[in-house]
GUMARRO-368575 format. One line per field, with one value per residue (C-alpha): residue number from 1; residue in one letter; x, y, z. Coordinates in Angstrom, 1 decimal, padded with zeros to 4 digits. Example, Ala and Ser with C-alpha at 12.3 -4.5 7.8 and 13.67 -1.06 7.14 Angstrom:
! residues 2
seq (1  2) .
type (A  S) .
c1 (012.3  013.7) .
c2 (-004.5  -001.1) .
c3 (007.8  007.1) .
***
This chain:
! residues 595
seq (1  2  3  4  5  6  7  8  9  10  11  12  13  14  15  16  17  18  19  20  21  22  23  24  25  26  27  28  29  30  31  32  33  34  35  36  37  38  39  40  41  42  43  44  45  46  47  48  49  50  51  52  53  54  55  56  57  58  59  60  61  62  63  64  65  66  67  68  69  70  71  72  73  74  75  76  77  78  79  80  81  82  83  84  85  86  87  88  89  90  91  92  93  94  95  96  97  98  99  100  101  102  103  104  105  106  107  108  109  110  111  112  113  114  115  116  117  118  119  120  121  122  123  124  125  126  127  128  129  130  131  132  133  134  135  136  137  138  139  140  141  142  143  144  145  146  147  148  149  150  151  152  153  154  155  156  157  158  159  160  161  162  163  164  165  166  167  168  169  170  171  172  173  174  175  176  177  178  179  180  181  182  183  184  185  186  187  188  189  190  191  192  193  194  195  196  197  198  199  200  201  202  203  204  205  206  207  208  209  210  211  212  213  214  215  216  217  218  219  220  221  222  223  224  225  226  227  228  229  230  231  232  233  234  235  236  237  238  239  240  241  242  243  244  245  246  247  248  249  250  251  252  253  254  255  256  257  258  259  260  261  262  263  264  265  266  267  268  269  270  271  272  273  274  275  276  277  278  279  280  281  282  283  284  285  286  287  288  289  290  291  292  293  294  295  296  297  298  299  300  301  302  303  304  305  306  307  308  309  310  311  312  313  314  315  316  317  318  319  320  321  322  323  324  325  326  327  328  329  330  331  332  333  334  335  336  337  338  339  340  341  342  343  344  345  346  347  348  349  350  351  352  353  354  355  356  357  358  359  360  361  362  363  364  365  366  367  368  369  370  371  372  373  374  375  376  377  378  379  380  381  382  383  384  385  386  387  388  389  390  391  392  393  394  395  396  397  398  399  400  401  402  403  404  405  406  407  408  409  410  411  412  413  414  415  416  417  418  419  420  421  422  423  424  425  426  427  428  429  430  431  432  433  434  435  436  437  438  439  440  441  442  443  444  445  446  447  448  449  450  451  452  453  454  455  456  457  458  459  460  461  462  463  464  465  466  467  468  469  470  471  472  473  474  475  476  477  478  479  480  481  482  483  484  485  486  487  488  489  490  491  492  493  494  495  496  497  498  499  500  501  502  503  504  505  506  507  508  509  510  511  512  513  514  515  516  517  518  519  520  521  522  523  524  525  526  527  528  529  530  531  532  533  534  535  536  537  538  539  540  541  542  543  544  545  546  547  548  549  550  551  552  553  554  555  556  557  558  559  560  561  562  563  564  565  566  567  568  569  570  571  572  573  574  575  576  577  578  579  580  581  582  583  584  585  586  587  588  589  590  591  592  593  594  595) .
type (X  X  X  X  X  X  X  X  X  X  X  X  X  X  X  X  X  X  X  X  X  X  X  X  X  X  X  X  X  X  X  X  X  X  X  X  X  X  X  X  X  X  X  X  X  X  X  X  X  X  X  X  X  X  X  X  X  X  X  X  X  X  X  X  X  X  X  X  X  X  X  X  X  X  X  X  X  X  X  X  X  X  X  X  X  X  X  X  X  X  X  X  X  X  X  X  X  X  X  X  X  X  X  X  X  X  X  X  X  X  X  X  X  X  X  X  X  X  X  X  X  X  X  X  X  X  X  X  X  X  X  X  X  X  X  X  X  X  X  X  X  X  X  X  X  X  X  X  X  X  X  X  X  X  X  X  X  X  X  X  X  X  X  X  X  X  X  X  X  X  X  X  X  X  X  X  X  X  X  X  X  X  X  X  X  X  X  X  X  X  X  X  X  X  X  X  X  X  X  X  X  X  X  X  X  X  X  X  X  X  X  X  X  X  X  X  X  X  X  X  X  X  X  X  X  X  X  X  X  X  X  X  X  X  X  X  X  X  X  X  X  X  X  X  X  X  X  X  X  X  X  X  X  X  X  X  X  X  X  X  X  X  X  X  X  X  X  X  X  X  X  X  X  X  X  X  X  X  X  X  X  X  X  X  X  X  X  X  X  X  X  X  X  X  X  X  X  X  X  X  X  X  X  X  X  X  X  X  X  X  X  X  X  X  X  X  X  X  X  X  X  X  X  X  X  X  X  X  X  X  X  X  X  X  X  X  X  X  X  X  X  X  X  X  X  X  X  X  X  X  X  X  X  X  X  X  X  X  X  X  X  X  X  X  X  X  X  X  X  X  X  X  X  X  X  X  X  X  X  X  X  X  X  X  X  X  X  X  X  X  X  X  X  X  X  X  X  X  X  X  X  X  X  X  X  X  X  X  X  X  X  X  X  X  X  X  X  X  X  X  X  X  X  X  X  X  X  X  X  X  X  X  X  X  X  X  X  X  X  X  X  X  X  X  X  X  X  X  X  X  X  X  X  X  X  X  X  X  X  X  X  X  X  X  X  X  X  X  X  X  X  X  X  X  X  X  X  X  X  X  X  X  X  X  X  X  X  X  X  X  X  X  X  X  X  X  X  X  X  X  X  X  X  X  X  X  X  X  X  X  X  X  X  X  X  X  X  X  X  X  X  X  X  X  X  X  X  X  X  X  X  X  X  X  X  X  X  X  X  X  X  X  X  X  X  X  X  X  X  X  X  X  X  X  X  X  X  X  X  X  X  X  X  X  X  X  X  X  X  X  X  X  X  X  X  X  X  X  X  X  X  X  X  X  X  X  X  X  X  X  X  X  X  X  X) .
c1 (-000.1  001.4  002.5  002.6  006.2  004.7  007.3  009.9  012.0  015.0  018.1  020.2  019.3  021.0  024.2  024.3  025.9  029.6  032.3  032.4  029.3  030.4  028.9  025.9  022.6  020.8  017.2  016.7  013.7  013.0  012.2  013.6  015.1  015.5  015.9  018.3  017.3  020.3  018.5  020.2  020.4  018.4  020.2  018.2  019.4  017.0  017.2  016.2  017.0  020.4  021.4  021.4  022.2  022.7  020.6  021.0  019.0  020.1  017.5  019.2  019.9  016.3  014.2  012.4  009.5  011.4  013.1  009.6  008.4  012.1  011.2  007.9  009.6  009.5  010.8  009.3  007.8  008.2  010.2  011.8  014.8  016.4  020.1  023.6  026.3  029.1  031.8  030.5  031.3  031.4  032.7  033.4  031.5  033.2  030.4  028.1  029.2  028.2  030.2  032.5  029.8  026.2  023.3  022.7  019.1  017.2  014.0  011.8  008.5  006.5  005.2  003.7  003.3  004.0  002.7  005.2  006.2  005.4  009.1  012.2  013.3  016.6  019.5  019.5  015.9  015.5  011.8  009.6  009.4  005.4  005.3  007.7  005.9  002.0  003.6  005.9  005.6  007.5  009.8  010.9  011.9  014.9  018.5  019.6  016.1  016.1  019.8  018.4  015.6  018.1  020.5  017.7  017.2  020.5  020.7  017.9  019.0  022.8  020.9  018.5  021.5  023.9  021.2  019.7  023.5  023.9  020.7  018.0  014.7  012.3  008.9  006.3  004.1  000.7  -000.3  -003.3  -003.3  -004.0  -003.3  -000.7  -000.3  003.4  005.1  004.0  000.3  -001.3  -003.0  -005.9  -008.8  -012.0  -013.8  -016.7  -017.5  -016.9  -018.5  -016.7  -013.5  -010.0  -006.7  -003.5  -001.0  002.5  004.6  006.8  006.8  008.2  005.7  005.3  008.9  009.6  006.4  008.6  011.3  008.9  007.9  011.6  012.4  015.6  016.6  014.3  014.0  011.7  011.8  008.9  006.6  005.7  003.4  003.7  000.9  003.4  004.5  007.4  010.8  013.0  014.1  010.3  007.6  004.3  004.8  008.3  010.4  012.5  015.4  014.2  015.2  015.7  017.9  017.4  020.0  022.5  023.7  024.5  028.2  026.5  023.9  026.5  029.4  026.2  025.2  028.4  029.7  026.4  026.9  030.8  029.2  026.4  028.5  031.5  029.3  026.9  029.3  032.8  033.6  035.4  033.9  036.8  036.0  034.9  032.7  033.7  031.4  030.4  028.2  025.1  026.4  029.6  027.8  025.7  028.8  031.2  028.5  025.4  023.6  022.6  023.4  026.9  028.2  032.0  033.3  034.6  035.2  034.1  033.3  030.9  033.2  031.5  032.7  030.3  032.9  035.2  031.9  030.5  031.6  031.5  029.3  027.1  023.8  022.5  025.6  025.4  021.5  021.3  024.2  021.4  018.4  020.9  022.0  025.0  026.9  028.9  030.3  032.0  035.3  034.5  038.1  039.0  035.7  036.6  036.3  032.5  030.0  027.5  024.3  025.9  026.1  022.9  021.4  022.8  021.6  018.2  019.0  019.8  016.3  014.5  016.0  014.5  017.6  016.6  020.3  023.5  026.3  029.4  033.0  035.3  039.4  040.6  044.2  045.5  044.1  041.6  038.1  034.6  032.1  028.5  028.9  032.4  031.8  030.0  033.4  036.8  040.2  041.2  037.8  037.4  041.2  040.4  036.8  039.3  041.7  039.1  037.8  040.8  040.8  043.1  043.7  040.7  038.1  034.8  033.1  029.3  028.0  024.7  023.5  020.3  019.3  021.2  018.9  018.4  022.0  022.8  019.9  020.8  025.2  024.3  022.1  024.7  027.5  026.0  024.8  028.0  029.7  027.8  028.0  031.9  032.3  034.1  033.7  034.1  030.7  031.5  033.0  030.9  031.6  029.8  029.7  027.9  025.9  025.4  024.2  020.9  019.2  016.0  013.3  013.1  010.5  007.7  006.5  003.8  002.4  004.1  005.5  008.3  008.1  010.1  013.5  013.1  010.0  008.7  010.4  013.7  016.1  018.2  021.2  020.6  022.4  020.0  016.6  016.3  016.0  013.2  010.3  012.3  015.0  013.8  016.0  019.3  018.3  020.4  019.1  020.8  020.1  022.1  022.0  023.7  024.7  026.1  027.3  025.1  021.8  020.1  020.7  019.0  018.8  018.0  018.0  018.3  014.6  013.3  012.7  011.7  008.3  009.1  011.1  008.9  005.9  008.5  009.4  005.4  004.9  007.7  006.1  003.0  000.6  -001.7  -001.4  -005.0  -003.6  -000.5  -002.6  -005.0  -002.2  000.1  -001.8  -001.0  002.6  003.2  000.8  003.1  006.3  004.5  005.2  008.8  010.9  014.7  016.6  016.3  017.2  017.3  017.7  015.9  017.7  015.7  016.3  014.9  017.6  020.0  019.6  019.3  022.8  024.5  023.3  024.0  020.3  018.9  015.4  014.1  011.4  014.5  014.8  011.2  009.3  005.7  006.5  003.9  005.0  004.8  001.1  000.8  -000.6  000.6  000.1  000.1  -003.2  -004.3  -004.8  -005.9  -009.7  -013.1  -015.3  -018.8  -021.8  -022.4  -018.6  -018.6  -022.4  -020.8  -018.5  -020.7  -018.8  -019.7  -018.3  -018.6  -017.2  -014.8  -016.1) .
c2 (000.3  003.4  005.3  009.2  011.2  012.5  015.0  013.1  015.6  014.5  015.6  015.1  013.7  010.3  011.4  014.5  012.2  011.7  009.7  013.2  011.8  008.6  007.8  010.5  010.0  011.1  010.9  009.6  009.8  007.9  005.6  001.4  000.4  -002.9  -004.9  -008.0  -010.2  -012.2  -013.5  -012.1  -008.6  -006.7  -004.6  -001.8  000.6  004.0  006.2  010.1  012.4  012.8  008.9  006.0  005.3  001.8  000.8  -001.9  -003.5  -005.8  -006.8  -006.2  -002.9  -001.9  -004.1  -007.3  -005.1  -002.7  -006.3  -007.5  -004.5  -004.1  -007.4  -006.1  -003.5  -003.9  -002.1  001.4  001.6  005.0  005.3  007.2  005.9  006.9  005.6  005.9  006.3  004.1  002.7  -000.1  -003.4  -005.1  -004.0  -000.6  000.0  002.4  002.9  004.9  008.1  006.7  003.7  003.8  004.4  003.2  003.8  001.4  001.7  002.1  003.1  003.0  004.2  002.9  006.4  004.4  001.1  000.3  -001.6  -003.4  -001.2  -001.9  -001.6  -001.5  001.8  001.7  003.7  003.5  001.7  -001.1  -000.4  000.9  004.5  004.3  002.0  004.5  007.7  005.9  005.6  009.1  009.7  006.6  007.0  010.1  008.2  007.0  008.2  009.7  011.1  013.2  014.4  015.8  017.9  019.1  019.9  022.1  023.9  024.6  026.0  028.5  029.4  030.4  032.2  033.9  035.4  036.3  038.2  040.0  041.3  042.0  044.8  043.0  042.7  039.7  040.4  038.0  038.2  036.9  033.4  034.3  036.5  037.7  034.3  036.2  033.2  033.2  030.0  027.0  026.3  028.4  026.1  028.1  028.8  029.4  032.4  031.9  035.6  036.5  033.5  032.4  034.4  032.8  033.0  031.8  030.1  031.8  030.5  032.8  035.8  037.9  040.8  041.9  041.7  044.3  046.2  046.4  048.1  050.5  051.1  051.6  048.4  048.6  044.7  042.1  038.6  035.5  031.6  031.8  028.7  028.5  026.6  025.1  022.6  021.0  017.8  016.3  015.4  013.7  017.3  019.0  019.1  020.5  022.9  023.9  026.8  029.2  031.8  034.7  038.4  041.3  044.4  048.5  050.2  047.4  045.9  042.2  042.6  043.6  040.4  038.1  039.2  038.8  035.8  033.9  035.1  033.8  030.3  030.8  031.1  028.1  025.5  026.6  026.8  023.7  021.2  022.4  023.1  025.9  027.5  029.4  033.2  034.4  031.4  031.3  032.7  031.3  032.8  031.1  030.7  029.2  026.6  025.4  025.0  022.7  021.5  021.1  022.4  026.0  024.3  022.5  019.8  021.3  018.3  016.6  017.0  015.1  018.4  019.2  019.6  021.3  019.2  020.9  022.3  018.8  016.8  019.9  017.7  014.4  011.9  010.6  012.6  012.5  015.2  017.1  017.2  018.6  021.4  022.2  022.5  024.8  022.8  021.3  018.1  018.0  015.5  013.7  012.1  008.6  008.5  004.6  003.0  002.3  -001.2  -000.7  -003.8  -003.2  -003.8  -001.2  001.2  000.2  001.4  004.8  005.2  004.3  006.8  009.6  009.0  009.2  012.6  013.7  012.6  010.9  008.4  008.5  008.3  006.4  005.6  003.7  003.7  000.1  000.1  -000.3  002.9  001.2  002.7  000.3  003.0  003.7  005.7  005.2  003.8  007.1  009.1  009.1  008.0  011.9  013.0  010.7  011.3  014.8  014.2  012.2  014.8  017.4  015.2  014.5  010.7  008.5  004.6  003.3  006.1  006.0  008.7  010.1  012.5  014.1  015.8  018.0  021.7  022.9  023.2  019.0  018.0  020.3  018.4  014.8  015.1  017.2  014.5  011.6  013.8  013.3  010.1  008.7  010.8  009.3  005.7  005.4  007.3  010.6  012.8  012.9  012.8  014.3  017.5  020.7  022.7  026.2  028.4  031.4  031.4  034.6  036.8  034.3  034.6  037.1  034.7  031.0  030.3  028.0  025.4  025.1  028.8  029.5  032.4  033.5  033.4  034.8  032.3  033.7  036.5  039.3  041.6  040.6  043.5  043.4  044.7  047.9  047.7  044.9  047.0  047.9  044.4  043.4  043.6  043.4  040.4  039.2  035.6  038.0  039.5  039.0  039.1  040.3  037.2  035.1  031.5  030.0  026.0  023.8  020.1  020.1  021.4  024.9  026.0  029.3  032.4  036.1  038.9  043.0  043.8  046.4  049.7  052.0  051.9  052.5  049.6  047.2  048.4  046.9  043.7  043.0  043.7  040.9  038.9  039.1  041.3  044.3  046.9  045.7  042.5  043.7  045.8  043.8  041.1  043.4  046.5  047.0  046.5  048.7  051.7  051.0  052.0  055.0  056.7  056.1  052.6  052.5  050.3  046.9  042.8  039.9  036.2  032.9  029.8  026.4  025.3  021.9  021.7  023.2  020.8  017.5  018.7  019.6  016.0  013.5  012.8  011.2  013.1  016.5  014.0  013.1  016.5  017.6  016.6  015.5  015.7  014.6  012.0  012.1  012.5  015.7  013.2  012.6  009.3  009.6  012.2  010.4  014.7  015.6  013.8  014.6  017.3  017.4  018.8  021.5  022.7  022.9  024.7  027.4  027.9  028.1  025.3  022.3  019.1  017.9  014.8  014.8  013.4) .
c3 (000.2  -001.1  002.0  002.6  003.0  006.3  007.0  005.1  003.0  000.3  001.5  -002.3  -005.5  -006.0  -007.6  -005.5  -002.8  -003.0  -000.5  001.4  003.0  004.4  007.3  007.2  006.9  003.7  002.7  -001.6  -003.3  -006.7  -008.8  -008.4  -011.5  -010.2  -007.3  -006.9  -003.7  -002.4  000.6  003.7  001.6  -000.7  -003.3  -005.2  -007.7  -007.1  -009.8  -010.1  -012.6  -011.7  -012.1  -009.8  -006.2  -004.9  -001.8  000.5  002.8  005.2  007.8  011.1  010.2  008.5  010.5  009.8  008.6  006.2  005.1  003.8  002.2  000.4  -001.1  -002.6  -004.7  -008.6  -011.2  -011.1  -007.7  -006.2  -002.7  000.0  001.4  004.6  005.3  005.9  003.4  003.0  000.7  -001.2  000.0  -003.3  -006.2  -007.5  -010.4  -012.5  -014.9  -012.3  -010.8  -007.6  -008.3  -004.9  -002.4  -001.5  001.1  003.9  004.3  007.8  006.3  003.8  002.1  -000.6  -002.1  -005.1  -006.9  -010.3  -013.2  -015.1  -017.8  -021.5  -022.0  -020.1  -018.7  -020.2  -022.0  -026.0  -025.9  -028.6  -028.2  -031.3  -031.2  -031.9  -028.4  -026.5  -027.8  -026.8  -023.2  -023.4  -019.8  -019.3  -021.9  -020.6  -017.9  -019.6  -018.8  -021.9  -022.9  -019.4  -020.2  -023.7  -021.3  -019.2  -021.8  -023.1  -019.8  -019.4  -023.0  -022.9  -019.5  -020.6  -024.1  -021.9  -019.7  -022.7  -024.8  -021.5  -020.8  -024.8  -024.2  -025.4  -024.2  -023.3  -025.1  -025.7  -028.8  -030.0  -030.2  -032.0  -034.8  -038.4  -041.2  -043.6  -046.0  -047.9  -047.3  -045.3  -044.4  -040.7  -038.5  -038.1  -035.0  -035.4  -033.5  -031.4  -031.3  -034.9  -036.8  -040.1  -039.1  -038.1  -035.9  -037.2  -035.0  -035.5  -038.2  -036.7  -034.3  -038.3  -037.9  -034.2  -033.9  -036.5  -035.0  -031.9  -033.8  -034.7  -031.5  -030.3  -028.2  -030.2  -029.4  -028.7  -028.3  -027.6  -026.9  -028.9  -029.7  -033.9  -035.7  -039.3  -041.0  -043.6  -044.1  -041.5  -041.4  -038.5  -037.7  -038.1  -035.8  -036.5  -033.1  -032.6  -030.4  -031.9  -030.1  -032.2  -031.8  -033.7  -033.4  -034.4  -036.2  -037.2  -040.7  -041.1  -039.7  -036.2  -036.0  -037.2  -034.3  -031.7  -032.9  -033.0  -029.7  -028.4  -030.0  -028.8  -025.1  -025.2  -026.2  -024.4  -021.1  -022.4  -023.8  -023.0  -026.9  -028.1  -031.2  -033.1  -034.2  -036.5  -038.0  -041.6  -043.9  -048.1  -050.2  -051.2  -054.9  -053.7  -051.6  -054.3  -056.6  -054.3  -052.4  -054.1  -051.0  -049.3  -046.1  -046.7  -044.3  -044.3  -042.2  -045.0  -048.9  -051.8  -053.3  -056.6  -059.7  -062.7  -066.2  -068.4  -070.5  -070.5  -071.8  -074.0  -077.5  -076.4  -078.0  -074.8  -075.3  -071.9  -071.5  -074.4  -074.4  -070.6  -071.8  -074.8  -072.2  -070.4  -067.5  -066.5  -066.2  -062.6  -060.9  -057.6  -057.0  -054.7  -053.2  -053.0  -053.9  -057.5  -056.9  -055.6  -056.7  -059.0  -057.2  -055.0  -057.6  -059.1  -055.4  -056.0  -059.6  -057.3  -055.0  -057.6  -059.2  -055.6  -055.5  -058.8  -061.1  -064.7  -063.8  -062.7  -065.0  -063.1  -064.3  -062.1  -062.5  -061.8  -060.1  -063.7  -064.9  -067.2  -066.8  -066.2  -067.1  -067.9  -070.9  -071.7  -075.6  -076.1  -075.7  -077.1  -075.4  -075.2  -074.0  -071.0  -069.7  -070.2  -067.5  -065.4  -064.8  -064.6  -061.3  -060.2  -060.4  -059.3  -059.8  -057.4  -057.7  -058.2  -060.5  -060.1  -062.9  -062.9  -066.0  -065.9  -064.8  -062.2  -059.6  -060.0  -060.2  -057.3  -055.4  -056.6  -056.0  -052.8  -051.2  -052.7  -050.8  -047.7  -047.6  -049.2  -046.1  -043.7  -045.2  -045.7  -042.3  -044.0  -041.2  -037.4  -036.1  -032.5  -034.3  -034.9  -038.0  -038.0  -041.3  -042.5  -045.5  -047.4  -050.2  -050.8  -054.2  -053.3  -055.1  -056.0  -058.9  -057.6  -060.2  -058.4  -058.0  -061.1  -059.9  -057.7  -054.4  -051.2  -050.5  -047.0  -046.6  -048.4  -045.8  -047.1  -047.7  -051.3  -052.0  -053.3  -056.1  -057.1  -056.2  -059.9  -061.1  -058.1  -060.9  -064.4  -063.4  -060.5  -060.6  -060.5  -057.3  -054.1  -050.8  -047.4  -045.9  -043.8  -042.4  -039.5  -041.0  -038.3  -039.4  -042.5  -040.9  -041.0  -037.2  -038.0  -040.4  -040.8  -042.9  -042.9  -043.4  -046.0  -044.0  -046.6  -048.4  -052.2  -051.4  -050.0  -052.6  -055.2  -053.5  -053.2  -057.1  -057.7  -055.5  -057.9  -054.8  -055.9  -053.7  -052.2  -051.5  -050.1  -047.6  -047.1  -046.2  -044.5  -044.3  -040.2  -040.6  -043.8  -041.9  -038.7  -041.2  -042.6  -038.7  -038.8  -038.7  -038.2  -040.5  -038.4  -039.0  -037.1  -036.8  -035.4  -034.2  -034.0  -030.6  -031.3  -033.9  -031.8  -028.6  -031.6  -032.9  -029.8  -027.8  -031.1  -031.3  -034.3  -034.4  -033.0  -031.8  -028.6  -027.3  -027.0  -024.4  -026.0  -029.8  -032.7  -035.3  -039.0  -039.6  -036.9  -034.1  -030.9  -029.9  -026.1  -025.8  -029.7  -030.5  -033.2  -032.0  -033.2  -031.3  -029.9  -031.8  -029.7  -029.7  -033.5  -033.3  -030.3  -033.5  -036.5  -038.4  -039.9  -040.9  -044.5  -046.1  -049.1  -052.0) .
***
């Protein structure tokens, strides 16, 4: 039967007890990890969020009643133990922080009994994630997940402290706000008081933080909840947390300076890792040309090579056809993999097709200098040698080529490079490699919408020398935008904002908005700007993604207390669920089935 604490107070967490307390009495509380009954002695491993302490029940010490109670203990019982710290009588456990000491119990209280859990509460659980997420409250007892969430708390505290010292004010912005669809889908919230009207949950605090700059707050930050109704991946969730900030009277150098110093402080204080400053920079164009990605992983080489000029006059129609259509031919050199079996190469071809390629051309350089290739018969020996030279090919190398429009070639070879880098162990997984990517295109073409869309958002400032091209040649406009990359993941991004009305109007025109449409969506911001707005800029970090990378977790779900799965549902609470008709009626809503 469960007992009350009845005035008992915990004196320490398990691993707060050290050898300096030998001979002293302590009171510990937590969960039973496991119990071992040796007849005359009962051992339990007591677990709390700090770690594990071995507790010994010796009948002469604890008494027959206490010993009997100890024999009832099972995994996940919640208990309070009073006892004396002593050096371990048996072998020292070097895997535990408390491995050289134990607590000899003098009193035991069973605060709560527990059913047998549906899976073991242990580190690096092999239980299927679906089952663990259904019982997330049990999954969160696992030490590795607890370390992740404690690190998240620590990092958030460091960030808050740093930004406050830098003169930032923490200000909350609304969760219920106006829908301004431009980018990902909004989550909509129906209004009971205004039938037929909806709030939107914020995709970011973007507009409000710009309004705060109009209001003179100068430096703002927020640990902000954001929501996007989009397809999920391992590093995405329908709701996520940003470290969001905005600054007035600054340029790009000011924003980069503050944020790289912030990163250096976080990684030093939380992990003991030195981040060399300044963090290196690379233009968007260079990143795409060298790595096929605007978030390049620079921990290893295998960079893309543009061989379009080398194969321009060859007889291989796949190459020449891509060039005639305005595309390019590029390759990567997979060093030392020239003897890769054909079955494995076929898998690489299938992978490339999954990334949008029509195929993947390959050339194996044998150790004797001869070639095995999918296209060698279409080229002369001189052309092949020129191609191998352009790729820095050596005996034993595998050369892989993609030919298509640049966007597809970059996507294919960039993804292939990352997959091979991981598979072949080409980088140190414990290394942190930061990079600023700057000078993004202002726009990207959307085949789905058949128009240019903002690569970041409609309030990003173009370079002054490109403003005249906003309407006439939008594809050539560069943005004053910057992303911070860590190990091939976008950690955060931001931009200088447009603060001049005439530039903002040109921006809306380039995006295909009429004056009326722009004012309908963003009128409150444009009106605010008419009353005097300072030059301003900002940036937002993805906190979830940062902690995932810091802790080496496989998924963003491992660093969020109660995450959703890929269909945006919660396996534990079963949300989303239907609601009662009376609730719908109050909201003037009706559910209709799709045909």
